[in-house]
Backbone as ProteinMPNN parsed JSONL, in Angstrom:
{"seq_chain_A": "MASTVLSLRIDGELLDRIRHHAARRGMSVQDYVVRTLVRDDFDERFKTAVDETERFYRSSTG", "coords_chain_A": {"N_chain_A": [[4.674, -24.156, 23.072], [7.025, -22.421, 25.008], [6.8, -20.557, 28.135], [7.699, -17.324, 29.237], [8.424, -14.99, 31.828], [7.448, -11.595, 32.116], [8.234, -8.559, 33.387], [6.779, -5.615, 34.162], [6.722, -2.199, 34.823], [4.097, 0.098, 35.185], [2.432, 3.101, 34.791], [-0.29, 3.872, 37.061], [-2.86, 4.843, 36.057], [-2.911, 4.059, 33.456], [-2.891, 1.306, 33.716], [-5.365, 1.103, 34.929], [-7.137, 1.773, 32.779], [-6.109, -0.295, 30.786], [-7.256, -2.33, 32.418], [-9.958, -1.67, 32.372], [-10.455, -1.836, 29.557], [-9.76, -4.918, 29.104], [-11.62, -5.906, 30.685], [-14.049, -5.217, 29.488], [-13.97, -6.92, 27.141], [-14.211, -9.392, 28.535], [-11.47, -10.435, 29.549], [-8.439, -11.347, 30.942], [-6.034, -8.983, 32.39], [-3.673, -10.021, 31.727], [-4.254, -11.445, 29.328], [-5.598, -9.864, 27.827], [-3.111, -7.975, 27.337], [-1.053, -9.332, 26.092], [-2.396, -10.351, 23.719], [-2.956, -8.144, 22.544], [-0.12, -7.295, 22.1], [0.63, -9.438, 20.194], [-1.04, -9.127, 18.1], [-0.135, -6.557, 17.327], [2.381, -7.276, 16.698], [1.874, -8.876, 14.443], [0.529, -7.125, 12.623], [2.463, -5.496, 12.092], [4.378, -7.214, 10.917], [2.651, -7.772, 8.799], [2.41, -5.559, 7.389], [5.192, -5.137, 6.467], [5.06, -7.466, 4.753], [3.59, -6.608, 2.781], [4.798, -4.047, 2.025], [7.244, -5.03, 0.856], [6.138, -6.664, -1.258], [5.02, -4.571, -2.892], [7.176, -3.12, -3.588], [8.387, -5.21, -4.943], [6.704, -5.836, -7.239], [6.82, -3.216, -8.377], [9.467, -3.053, -9.076], [9.807, -4.94, -11.199], [8.227, -4.032, -12.997], [9.384, -1.952, -14.046]], "CA_chain_A": [[5.619, -22.937, 23.236], [7.769, -22.101, 26.416], [6.48, -19.226, 28.387], [8.422, -16.62, 30.131], [7.75, -14.038, 32.584], [7.924, -10.377, 32.0], [7.653, -7.796, 34.481], [6.999, -4.21, 33.744], [6.075, -0.996, 35.935], [3.292, 0.934, 34.361], [1.49, 3.958, 35.794], [-1.716, 3.309, 37.893], [-3.996, 5.418, 35.41], [-2.817, 3.182, 32.537], [-3.253, -0.024, 34.203], [-6.828, 1.186, 35.052], [-7.548, 1.987, 31.5], [-6.21, -1.656, 30.351], [-8.162, -3.294, 33.132], [-11.27, -1.696, 31.545], [-10.363, -2.472, 28.081], [-9.708, -6.151, 29.158], [-13.053, -6.301, 31.337], [-14.941, -5.179, 28.62], [-13.641, -7.987, 26.585], [-14.183, -10.645, 29.203], [-10.424, -11.083, 29.647], [-7.812, -11.09, 32.281], [-5.262, -7.999, 32.125], [-2.537, -10.499, 31.059], [-4.41, -12.095, 28.247], [-5.384, -8.776, 26.884], [-1.87, -7.326, 26.992], [-0.42, -10.477, 25.358], [-3.258, -10.626, 22.626], [-2.588, -6.708, 21.976], [1.062, -7.287, 21.561], [0.692, -10.445, 19.283], [-1.581, -8.304, 17.111], [0.616, -5.502, 16.952], [3.225, -8.119, 15.813], [1.332, -9.57, 13.298], [0.551, -5.992, 11.592], [3.89, -4.872, 11.746], [4.846, -8.164, 10.028], [1.867, -7.954, 7.608], [2.772, -4.408, 6.552], [6.411, -5.218, 5.677], [5.28, -8.335, 3.455], [2.708, -5.516, 1.782], [5.697, -3.234, 1.413], [7.792, -5.963, 0.033], [5.507, -7.139, -2.278], [4.754, -3.464, -3.721], [8.511, -3.078, -4.074], [8.738, -6.223, -5.972], [6.123, -5.584, -8.522], [7.289, -1.832, -8.784], [10.795, -2.988, -9.631], [9.439, -5.683, -12.232], [7.589, -3.376, -14.138], [10.058, -1.016, -14.527]], "C_chain_A": [[5.768, -22.453, 24.701], [6.988, -20.578, 26.839], [7.506, -18.66, 29.412], [7.795, -15.545, 30.842], [8.459, -12.535, 32.427], [7.249, -9.362, 32.858], [7.852, -6.609, 34.038], [6.093, -3.242, 34.824], [5.509, 0.139, 35.103], [2.465, 1.918, 35.506], [0.184, 3.652, 35.964], [-2.83, 3.927, 36.775], [-3.928, 4.244, 34.161], [-3.215, 2.025, 32.79], [-5.049, -0.003, 34.294], [-7.386, 1.172, 33.551], [-7.392, 0.396, 30.926], [-7.06, -2.356, 31.223], [-9.678, -3.199, 32.564], [-11.345, -2.063, 30.008], [-10.518, -4.083, 28.114], [-11.241, -6.55, 29.664], [-14.367, -6.302, 30.153], [-15.018, -6.289, 27.258], [-13.81, -9.365, 27.175], [-12.623, -11.21, 29.22], [-9.754, -10.743, 30.683], [-6.91, -9.855, 31.556], [-4.048, -8.827, 31.098], [-2.919, -10.935, 29.631], [-4.522, -10.848, 27.346], [-4.036, -8.27, 26.498], [-1.247, -8.293, 25.846], [-1.24, -10.403, 23.93], [-3.063, -8.99, 21.778], [-1.048, -6.904, 21.407], [1.396, -8.48, 20.192], [-0.106, -9.707, 18.084], [-0.835, -7.443, 16.428], [2.013, -6.272, 16.027], [3.079, -8.479, 14.434], [1.133, -8.242, 12.159], [1.62, -5.598, 11.307], [4.529, -5.799, 10.58], [4.08, -8.3, 8.416], [2.27, -6.721, 6.455], [4.081, -4.491, 5.813], [5.972, -6.405, 4.512], [4.606, -7.441, 2.277], [3.882, -4.87, 1.426], [6.561, -3.927, 0.701], [7.275, -6.456, -1.317], [5.259, -5.829, -3.314], [6.118, -2.935, -4.466], [8.974, -3.888, -5.135], [8.142, -5.944, -7.412], [6.461, -3.894, -8.962], [8.583, -2.308, -9.786], [10.766, -3.826, -10.955], [8.854, -5.01, -13.352], [8.328, -2.288, -14.847], [11.258, -1.15, -15.719]], "O_chain_A": [[4.827, -22.153, 25.435], [6.68, -19.698, 26.034], [8.059, -19.353, 30.265], [6.673, -15.172, 30.499], [9.661, -12.308, 32.564], [6.035, -9.277, 33.043], [8.934, -6.333, 33.521], [5.07, -3.545, 35.437], [6.186, 0.949, 34.47], [2.037, 1.631, 36.625], [-0.472, 3.174, 35.037], [-3.837, 3.22, 36.731], [-4.938, 3.567, 33.969], [-4.037, 1.582, 31.987], [-5.808, -0.862, 33.844], [-8.229, 0.301, 33.336], [-8.432, -0.186, 30.616], [-7.75, -3.171, 30.61], [-10.433, -4.146, 32.339], [-12.335, -2.547, 29.46], [-11.278, -4.608, 27.3], [-11.923, -7.394, 29.083], [-15.297, -7.097, 30.013], [-16.005, -6.401, 26.531], [-13.608, -10.377, 26.505], [-12.475, -12.395, 28.922], [-10.234, -9.906, 31.449], [-6.994, -9.697, 30.338], [-3.63, -8.398, 30.023], [-2.066, -10.842, 28.748], [-3.814, -10.682, 26.353], [-3.823, -8.136, 25.293], [-1.009, -7.833, 24.729], [-0.503, -10.403, 22.944], [-3.053, -8.855, 20.554], [-0.852, -6.637, 20.222], [2.3, -8.31, 19.374], [0.442, -9.83, 16.988], [-0.766, -7.424, 15.199], [2.479, -5.868, 14.962], [3.9, -8.414, 13.52], [1.533, -8.351, 11.0], [1.823, -5.291, 10.133], [5.06, -5.352, 9.563], [4.549, -8.692, 7.347], [2.397, -6.801, 5.233], [4.174, -4.013, 4.682], [6.499, -6.306, 3.404], [4.957, -7.501, 1.099], [4.15, -5.121, 0.251], [6.757, -3.373, -0.38], [7.986, -6.602, -2.311], [5.306, -6.063, -4.521], [6.168, -2.462, -5.601], [9.728, -3.526, -6.038], [8.787, -5.843, -8.455], [6.203, -3.586, -10.125], [8.68, -2.007, -10.976], [11.589, -3.528, -11.821], [8.984, -5.392, -14.515], [8.027, -1.806, -15.938], [11.853, -0.147, -16.111]]}, "name": "protein", "num_of_chains": 1, "seq": "MASTVLSLRIDGELLDRIRHHAARRGMSVQDYVVRTLVRDDFDERFKTAVDETERFYRSSTG"}
């Protein structure tokens, strides 16, 4: 997988909180942010799959 640089500007207080969360997990800020984004993306895709499954079963029983 190729990687690309993403640059963003965030509030200093938010960065401090992110650093704290990353340090508690023994991770770099970069790894923590990437893992959080990946997890959020998975959660969103999983919710979509569950919603589609529920719609499918609702429509097939009606």
